[in-house]
Legacy VTK file of the C-alpha trace (Angstrom):
# vtk DataFile Version 3.0
C-alpha trace
ASCII
DATASET POLYDATA
POINTS 192 float
7.905 27.899 -12.304
5.619 30.707 -11.283
5.514 32.334 -7.926
3.363 30.355 -5.568
2.943 30.469 -1.840
4.725 27.148 -1.649
7.928 28.489 -3.181
9.469 25.228 -4.294
6.483 23.033 -5.182
5.516 23.598 -8.800
2.096 25.165 -9.282
1.079 22.238 -11.514
1.912 19.593 -8.888
0.357 21.677 -6.129
-2.925 22.096 -8.030
-3.002 18.415 -8.993
-2.465 17.297 -5.394
-5.097 19.726 -4.086
-7.584 18.225 -6.555
-6.696 14.589 -5.895
-6.182 14.564 -2.138
-7.829 16.053 0.926
-4.639 17.946 1.775
-4.593 21.749 1.819
-1.976 23.861 0.066
-0.317 24.528 3.431
-0.198 20.810 4.263
1.210 19.937 0.841
3.858 22.629 1.208
4.820 21.327 4.666
4.966 17.750 3.341
7.136 18.957 0.468
9.584 20.790 2.746
9.854 17.678 4.910
10.218 15.427 1.856
13.060 17.575 0.469
14.868 17.475 3.828
14.611 13.685 3.964
15.188 13.191 0.222
17.330 16.021 -1.156
17.301 14.389 -4.605
13.510 14.682 -4.692
13.141 10.909 -5.002
12.940 7.943 -2.639
14.711 4.791 -3.794
13.304 1.348 -3.099
16.110 0.761 -0.570
15.350 4.005 1.280
11.662 3.093 1.313
12.480 -0.335 2.765
14.532 1.275 5.548
11.628 3.602 6.389
9.236 0.644 6.518
11.559 -1.370 8.730
11.345 1.406 11.338
7.561 0.904 11.499
7.967 -2.864 11.974
11.153 -3.314 14.038
10.083 -6.730 15.351
9.317 -8.089 11.891
10.734 -8.779 8.450
9.211 -5.861 6.549
11.454 -5.937 3.468
9.268 -8.094 1.201
6.081 -6.231 2.061
7.860 -2.877 1.628
8.967 -3.952 -1.856
5.363 -4.718 -2.824
4.095 -1.465 -1.333
6.808 0.448 -3.172
5.859 -1.250 -6.464
2.215 -0.260 -5.973
3.173 3.382 -5.291
5.712 3.678 -8.133
3.049 4.426 -10.717
5.481 5.402 -13.481
7.719 2.341 -12.879
10.947 4.343 -12.716
12.230 2.633 -9.558
11.786 5.706 -7.359
8.984 7.614 -5.685
8.769 11.298 -6.471
6.909 13.759 -4.283
3.627 13.423 -6.162
3.632 9.595 -5.950
4.531 9.870 -2.271
1.672 12.254 -1.420
-0.913 10.310 -3.435
0.209 7.142 -1.632
0.036 8.870 1.730
-3.451 10.126 0.959
-4.738 6.776 -0.288
-3.439 4.817 2.672
-4.222 7.255 5.463
-7.067 9.628 4.649
-8.654 8.186 1.562
-12.117 6.678 1.440
-12.467 2.921 1.899
-12.968 2.433 -1.836
-9.746 4.320 -2.617
-7.855 2.281 -0.033
-9.197 -0.888 -1.604
-8.165 0.339 -5.062
-4.667 0.711 -3.648
-4.891 -2.723 -1.977
-5.859 -4.193 -5.348
-2.754 -2.642 -6.925
-0.698 -4.140 -4.096
-2.083 -7.619 -4.766
-1.817 -7.220 -8.566
1.868 -8.153 -8.528
2.273 -8.412 -12.321
0.169 -5.277 -12.930
-2.079 -7.000 -15.497
-5.360 -5.750 -13.985
-6.292 -9.047 -12.313
-5.391 -10.900 -9.148
-4.658 -14.620 -9.132
-4.529 -16.991 -6.202
-0.735 -17.161 -6.515
-0.543 -13.350 -6.204
-2.772 -13.511 -3.118
-0.398 -16.109 -1.662
2.621 -13.930 -2.443
1.175 -10.868 -0.709
-0.188 -12.893 2.219
3.314 -14.334 2.695
4.708 -10.780 2.785
1.993 -9.656 5.217
2.661 -12.698 7.378
6.318 -11.669 7.744
5.112 -8.425 9.357
3.408 -10.286 12.210
5.743 -10.605 15.217
6.371 -14.175 16.353
4.668 -13.580 19.715
1.412 -12.653 17.897
1.387 -15.696 15.594
0.177 -18.064 18.319
-2.937 -15.921 18.848
-4.094 -16.309 15.224
-7.086 -18.552 14.453
-6.081 -22.031 13.253
-7.508 -21.393 9.773
-5.182 -18.415 9.229
-2.068 -19.174 11.286
0.134 -19.633 8.217
0.515 -17.480 5.132
-0.917 -20.274 2.964
-3.999 -20.719 5.164
-4.539 -16.957 5.255
-4.355 -16.771 1.442
-6.729 -19.742 1.050
-9.224 -18.180 3.458
-9.061 -14.826 1.654
-9.445 -16.454 -1.770
-12.678 -18.190 -0.681
-14.341 -14.781 -0.225
-14.101 -14.211 -3.979
-15.858 -17.480 -4.812
-13.284 -18.360 -7.472
-11.468 -21.524 -8.435
-7.724 -21.917 -7.942
-6.989 -20.971 -11.569
-9.497 -18.103 -11.851
-8.733 -14.376 -11.654
-10.345 -11.529 -9.747
-10.895 -8.114 -11.357
-10.605 -4.888 -9.363
-14.364 -4.415 -8.924
-14.798 -7.999 -7.719
-11.926 -7.547 -5.281
-13.333 -4.335 -3.837
-16.847 -5.765 -3.535
-15.593 -9.046 -2.040
-13.609 -7.232 0.624
-16.346 -4.685 1.378
-18.897 -7.473 1.734
-16.854 -9.325 4.339
-15.191 -7.909 7.430
-12.873 -10.927 7.673
-11.592 -10.313 4.144
-10.790 -6.708 5.052
-8.834 -7.894 8.087
-6.958 -10.523 6.050
-5.616 -8.102 3.421
-3.702 -6.101 6.019
-1.729 -6.333 9.215
-2.389 -3.832 11.960
0.171 -3.993 14.740
-1.361 -4.800 18.132
-1.522 -2.270 20.956
LINES 1 193
192 0 1 2 3 4 5 6 7 8 9 10 11 12 13 14 15 16 17 18 19 20 21 22 23 24 25 26 27 28 29 30 31 32 33 34 35 36 37 38 39 40 41 42 43 44 45 46 47 48 49 50 51 52 53 54 55 56 57 58 59 60 61 62 63 64 65 66 67 68 69 70 71 72 73 74 75 76 77 78 79 80 81 82 83 84 85 86 87 88 89 90 91 92 93 94 95 96 97 98 99 100 101 102 103 104 105 106 107 108 109 110 111 112 113 114 115 116 117 118 119 120 121 122 123 124 125 126 127 128 129 130 131 132 133 134 135 136 137 138 139 140 141 142 143 144 145 146 147 148 149 150 151 152 153 154 155 156 157 158 159 160 161 162 163 164 165 166 167 168 169 170 171 172 173 174 175 176 177 178 179 180 181 182 183 184 185 186 187 188 189 190 191
């Protein structure tokens, strides 16, 4: 590996991340140093990822959702997240444009990774999202989305599809962008 300002980050990964994220070389280097401290092996296992997620949702059951998020980030399907996958995920979920975030959301909902979303996949992810909602917040939900099944049914109606139909990525993105309620239903944002 050539001499770069970042020292440890390979020039190839650094250049790729600079091109594909809004992060600067300095930010990437800082993220890398932090990543290596937290993950000396250079990889995050699914179990480690779940533990990290549980810290963000201490009042909830975050394990199932964390597993789905991990699957969507593990782009090479090796069962771990390397630094590049981690930074791309961080970028897409925090600083990326709405379309990029929705591309990621589509990959989250595409449980079997076949390029389409089915109603059963929507139900599976809505069930995982629902587990993130603390019990004291459940009573405040509207009656047509106060269970995981109702939430999934409501979301599915925005795509104007039958129960056995599928939704492609473009349809998903457009359906969510066209409806504020759909955008709210595909995520859980902790209150306060």
